[in-house]
N, C-alpha and C positions, 0 to 999 in steps of 0.2 A: 690739372690747374691747382686743386687744391693742395697737391702736395708742394708745388711751388710756394704758395701762399704760406702754408705753414712753417717752411724752411725759411722765408723771410721772416716771419714774425718770430722764430727762433733767433735767426740770426741778429736782428737788431734789437733784442732783448740783452744780449750780450755788448753791443758796439753803441747801445744809446749814449752811454754815459762818457764816450771817449769820440764821438763821431765829429765832434765839433773842432777837434785837435786837426782834421784835414785841413779846414780853412784856416785854421790858424798859422799853420806849417805853408800852405800854397798862396793864400789869397790875401797876403800882408800888405800889398800894395793896393789902396783903394782903385786907382785908374786902370790897373789889371786886374781886379775882382769883377768877374763875371755878374754875380749878384748885385755888385754897387751899379754895373753898366744897366743891366736891366733895369733897375729902379730908375735911372733917369729918362727911359722911355715912355713911363706911364705919367699920363697929365694929371697935373696937379689940380683935380677936380673930382666931384662926387662919381666915383666909378665903381663897379663891382668888380672883384678881382677873385680869381680863385687858383689857389696854388695846390696843383696837384702832386703827391707824394712828397709832402710838405716836410717832412723829417723834423728836425728838430728848429724848423721855422728861419733859417738863416736868410732865404729869400723871402719870404712872408713877413719876417720882421723890417727887412729893410723897405721894403714895399710899403707898409703902413707906416713905417717913422719918415718917410718921403712926403707923406702928406694925410693930416688928419681924416681928408674929404675922403680918401679911398676907404670901401670898406672890403675888407680882405676876409676869405674863407680860405682855409688849410685844412686839405684831406689826408690822411695817412691811415695805411694799415695795422700800423704797430703803436699800441697804446702807450708803450714804454718811451718809444723816441717824442711822442703828443706830451707825456709827461713832462720830460726835460724839455719841450718848448712851452708849456706852460707857466714852467719857473722862471723862464728868460723875458717871455712877454709881462709878467708880472712885475718882475724886479725893474723892468724898462718902462712899467706905466702906461703900455699901450693899450686903448679901449676899442679900436678898430680891428680887431681879430677876432675870429670866430674859428674854433679847431672841432673837427669831428673826426670819428676813426670810422674809415670807409674805403672801400675795395674802389682803385682806380678804375678799373675796366669796368665797373657795373655801379656807378655812384646814386643812381636813381635818385637823381636832384632834377627838380621840377622848374628851375628858373633858368635864365639866360645871363651870361657875365659878358662883361665889356673886355675883359681882358682873360685869358687863361695861360697859367704858366706851368711849368715843369723843371727841375733842375738836377742833373745828374742822376737820373732814375731809370730813364730807359735802356739804357744800356746792361742793366742787370736783368731785363726780363728775357723769357723767351720770345722768339720771333712773334709769333701769334699773339703774346701778347702784347707786345707792341702797338700791334695793328689795333688791337681791342681798345687799350689805352687812348691812344691817339684818336680813334674814331669816337669815343667818349668825351675827348676834349672838346672836339669839334662840335659835338651835339650841343653841348652846352652854351658854346660860344656863339655871340650874336654875329648875325650878318654884319660884315664890317669892320667887326672886332679883331683884336690882336691874338696871336698864339705866340707866346715866348718860351722858347726850347733851351737852355742851358746842356751842354752834353762836353764829353772829352774830345780834344783834338790834339794830335800827336804833333808837337813842333818840329819846324823845317830843320834849326841847328843841329849839329851833331851833338854838342852837350844836352839841350834840352831834350833830344829824342833819348840819349841814355838815361837822363832822370826819368823822363815818361815810363821806360821800358820797366823801370824798379817800383816807382809810385806814380800811377794809378795802377799800372799795367801788371806789377805783379800779384794784386790783389784781387784782380777782376776775375769774371766767368771765362770759358774757354771760347766761348763765341765773341770775345771782346774785340779781336783784330779782325773780324767780319763787321762788326757791328761799325768800325773805324771808317769802312768804306759805304757806309750807308749813302744813298740817293736821297738826300731830302725831299727835293722838288719834286722827286716821283711818288715819293711815302705821302707828303702832305697833298697833293695834287688830288689823290684818291678820296681825299675829305673835303674838295672843294676850298682848301687851302692854296694860297700863292704865297712863295717864299719871295719877300721884299729885299732884304738884305742877311747878311753873315758877318758878325764881327768876332774878332779874335781877341782872346784874353789869355792869362797864364793856364797853358795846357787845356783851355777849352775853346768853346765857341758859343754865340747868342745867335741863335735861330729867329729870326722873326718873321711870321707869316700873318696873312689877312685872309679872313672867310669871304670867299665871295658869295 
């Protein structure tokens, strides 16, 4: 697992400055953007929200901007991604986001959150790490709280499928095709989470689950 973390840290040291190009290319239409869709589900009231593997904070920024009452905590293993995120947060003048460099599989967080999110992160992980991260997300989620997971979804249309096979399919790990067949209800049920609904966006889906 240490080797995997070292690989990720090195990878995102290189990609940090260009990572946001993905959003600029794929998620140009707000109503088809899964991050915007996720933000609409967070109530406009004082809530503690944890964004796991927050990267450059595209999701966390949308959550914080949607309501100044939300207190958003973003964690990521890459200092380079967090540096980009901090610059973006400062430029937007947001004061309700805190960022920490932290291992998502072992956060050591000692508080519970009203909502926990992660966006386009789990598909990059080895299978055993996916379980560890989801388990940790469930641990810090309050009973009755919501978990939001944005992940890739292959489109049904022929043209969409062909584009998907190039991007993001071309750039993802060998296990990506297997990951796309993930039984989310089965995975999440192991951690006392019940899938409430699944929404589809551009090349992605938003899985919404409640902690029982």
